[in-house]
C-alpha positions in Angstrom: -20.4 -22.9 33.3 -18.2 -19.9 32.3 -15.1 -21.7 33.4 -15.9 -24.7 31.3 -16.1 -22.8 28.1 -12.8 -22.2 26.2 -11.6 -18.7 25.6 -11.0 -18.3 21.9 -8.6 -16.0 20.1 -9.5 -16.0 16.4 -6.8 -15.6 13.7 -8.6 -13.9 10.8 -7.7 -15.4 7.4 -5.2 -17.9 6.1 -2.1 -15.7 6.8 1.1 -17.7 6.6 3.5 -15.0 5.8 5.7 -13.8 8.7 5.1 -10.5 10.4 7.7 -8.5 12.3 5.7 -8.3 15.5 6.2 -5.5 17.9 4.8 -5.0 21.4 3.5 -2.2 23.5 6.5 -2.2 25.8 9.1 -1.7 23.0 6.8 0.6 21.1 6.3 3.0 24.0 10.1 3.0 24.7 10.6 4.0 21.0 7.9 6.6 21.2 9.4 8.1 24.4 12.8 8.2 22.7 11.3 10.2 19.8 9.7 12.9 22.0 12.0 15.9 22.1 14.6 14.3 19.9 15.6 16.8 17.2 16.9 13.9 15.0 13.4 12.5 14.7 11.4 15.6 13.9 9.4 15.4 10.6 10.5 11.8 10.0 8.5 8.6 9.6 9.7 5.4 11.0 8.5 1.8 10.4 7.9 0.2 13.7 8.9 -3.5 13.5 10.1 -6.1 15.9 13.1 -8.2 15.1 11.3 -11.5 15.1 9.5 -12.6 11.9 6.8 -15.1 12.8 3.4 -15.8 11.3 0.3 -14.7 13.2 -0.8 -18.3 14.2 2.6 -19.3 15.6 2.9 -15.9 17.4 -0.5 -16.2 19.0 0.2 -19.8 20.1 3.6 -18.9 21.5 2.1 -15.9 23.3 -0.9 -17.6 24.9 1.0 -20.8 25.8 2.9 -18.5 28.3 0.3 -15.8 29.1 -2.7 -18.0 29.5 -2.8 -21.5 28.2 -6.6 -21.6 28.7 -6.9 -19.3 25.6 -7.1 -21.4 22.5 -6.0 -20.0 19.2 -8.3 -20.9 16.2 -8.0 -19.8 12.6 -11.0 -18.2 11.0 -10.4 -19.2 7.3 -10.9 -16.7 4.5 -13.4 -19.1 2.8 -15.6 -18.9 5.8 -15.2 -15.1 5.9 -16.3 -14.9 2.3 -19.5 -16.9 3.1 -20.2 -14.8 6.2 -19.7 -11.6 4.3 -22.5 -12.5 1.9 -25.0 -12.7 4.8 -23.6 -10.1 7.1 -22.4 -6.9 5.5 -20.3 -6.1 8.6 -18.1 -9.0 7.7 -17.1 -7.7 4.3 -14.3 -5.4 5.5 -13.0 -8.2 7.7 -12.9 -10.5 4.7 -11.3 -7.8 2.6 -8.6 -7.3 5.3 -7.9 -11.0 5.4 -7.6 -11.3 1.6 -5.2 -8.3 1.5 -3.1 -9.6 4.5 -2.8 -13.1 2.8 -1.2 -11.5 -0.3 1.1 -9.1 1.6 4.6 -10.0 2.5 6.2 -7.7 5.1 9.8 -6.6 4.3 12.1 -5.8 7.2 12.9 -2.1 6.7 13.4 -0.8 10.3 17.2 -0.9 10.0 17.5 0.9 6.7 15.0 3.6 7.9 17.0 4.2 11.0 14.3 3.1 13.4 16.5 1.3 15.8 19.4 3.8 15.5 17.2 6.8 16.3 14.5 5.3 18.5 16.1 2.3 20.1 16.2 -1.5 19.6 13.4 -3.8 20.2 14.2 -5.9 23.2 11.4 -8.5 23.7 10.3 -11.5 21.7 6.7 -12.6 21.6 7.4 -15.1 24.4 9.3 -12.5 26.5 6.5 -10.0 26.1 3.9 -12.6 27.2 6.0 -13.5 30.3 6.4 -9.8 31.1 2.7 -9.2 30.9 1.8 -12.3 32.9 4.4 -11.4 35.6 3.2 -7.8 35.8 -0.4 -8.9 36.6 -1.5 -6.1 34.3 -4.2 -8.2 32.7 -5.2 -10.3 35.7 -8.9 -10.2 34.6 -8.0 -12.2 31.5 -6.2 -14.9 33.5 -9.2 -15.9 35.6 
């Protein structure tokens, strides 16, 4: 019975604005480049990937490669508003969705020196999904 049920990945809210996605591989490389680097002391860096893509498209691209059994489904803000009336735990989720819908991320990593000081991002959403799948790191999710 478990195998017959779809695995769902919910997209919270009606977010259509693109986000500069990063990934754990590129982020940890940047973090390791910061450690012991005198040029990075007492500086803040925006961590952004190079690829601007909305959350729904990014999730669909990722799971189409990583595990096509995982289905991406939007959880609309209107539904979150109704749920938050009945379950107080949903109010912060609804508030986050409303905030995210109104936000438009600007690409600022270059002007802040992120790539110069910490290194470039190397993987797209699709490349990261393939890297994870090929590494068998999350095998328990693929069953």
